[in-house]
N, C-alpha and C positions, 0 to 999 in steps of 0.2 A: 271180482275181477270183471270188468265190462269192455268189450270191444265195441268201438264205434264205426260207422261209416258216416260220411257226410256229403251233402250236396249244397254248395253255397253259390249265391248269385244267379239262381235260376229265375229268368225274366219271363213272365207270362202277362199278356194284355188281358185285362178283366172289365167288366162292367161292375162298378162298385162304388158306393157313396151314399151318404144321407141326403145330400142335395139333389134337387132336380136336374140341375145342369150336369151332375156327375152320372147320373142314370142315362143320359144321352150320349155320352162319350165312352171310350175305352181308355183305361190308364194302365200303365205299366207297374206291376207289382213285382218286388224282388223277394224270392223265398230263400232262407237259408235253413236246412235241416240237418240236425244231427240225430241219427237213429242208433239205438242200442241194439244189438243183434242178440238173439235168443241164446245163442252159445258162442264160445271163444272161436276166433278164426281158426279155420284149418287150412292147410296148404296143399289140399289134393287137387286143386283146380275146379272144384265146384263152388258156385256162388250160393251164400245163403240169402242175400238180397241183391237183386239186379239194379244198379243205380239208374240205368236207362229206363227201365219199367217203372221206377218210382217217379222219376221226372215225367215221363210220358203220362202217367196216371193223374199227376197234379195239373199239368198242363191241360189235359182233356177235360177235367172236372172243372177248372177255373174258367177255361175259355168257353164253355157251353152254358155256364151259369150266370145268373145275376144275383149280386149280393149288396146288402146294404151297409153292414158292419164288417170291419176287419176281424174284430173278435169272434163273430159268428163263423166266418170263413175259416179262422184258425182252428176252431173247435171241429168243424166238419172235416177239414183235412186230417187233423190228428186222428180223428175217429176213423177215417177212411184207410189210413196208413196202418193203424193197428190192427184192423180187421183184415185187411188184404195181404200184408207183408210179414214175414216172420221177424218181427222186432218187438222188444218189450218196453221200450221208452222212446219217445219222440220229443224233441226240443224244436220248435218251430219259430222261426222270426219271419214276419211279413212286414215288408217296407213298401210305403207309397211315397214317390218322389215329388219335390217341389209343390206340394199341396198347401203349406203354410209358409207365408212370406218369412225370409230370414232363416227358414229351416231346410236343411239339404233333404231330409226324410223324416217321417213320422210312422210309427207302426206299433206292432204288438209282438210279444214273445210269450208262448205258451209252452208247458211242458206237461206230457201225460204219460203215465205208466201204462 
């Protein structure tokens, strides 16, 4: 049995891309996270994982950095979450909007235990 918390649609402006013009601008990334908690939910009023702290940590990390590949960013974020929060599994989707003609979004999905 696994209990999940999730944060979907987290928007963060980032400096990311392989092209020179991308490194000169900030682009909005959309993050969808599914986090498997380390033990089943209890209802005693204590949080296992604070959604706000996770969102704030990702926002801080992404907004202060400069990245080339979404794949590298995804790996760094999943490692950070597993190290700093009480979760046993992370599924992360990162989307870039309107970067390819005729595509609403492109991105990566990564899952790590």
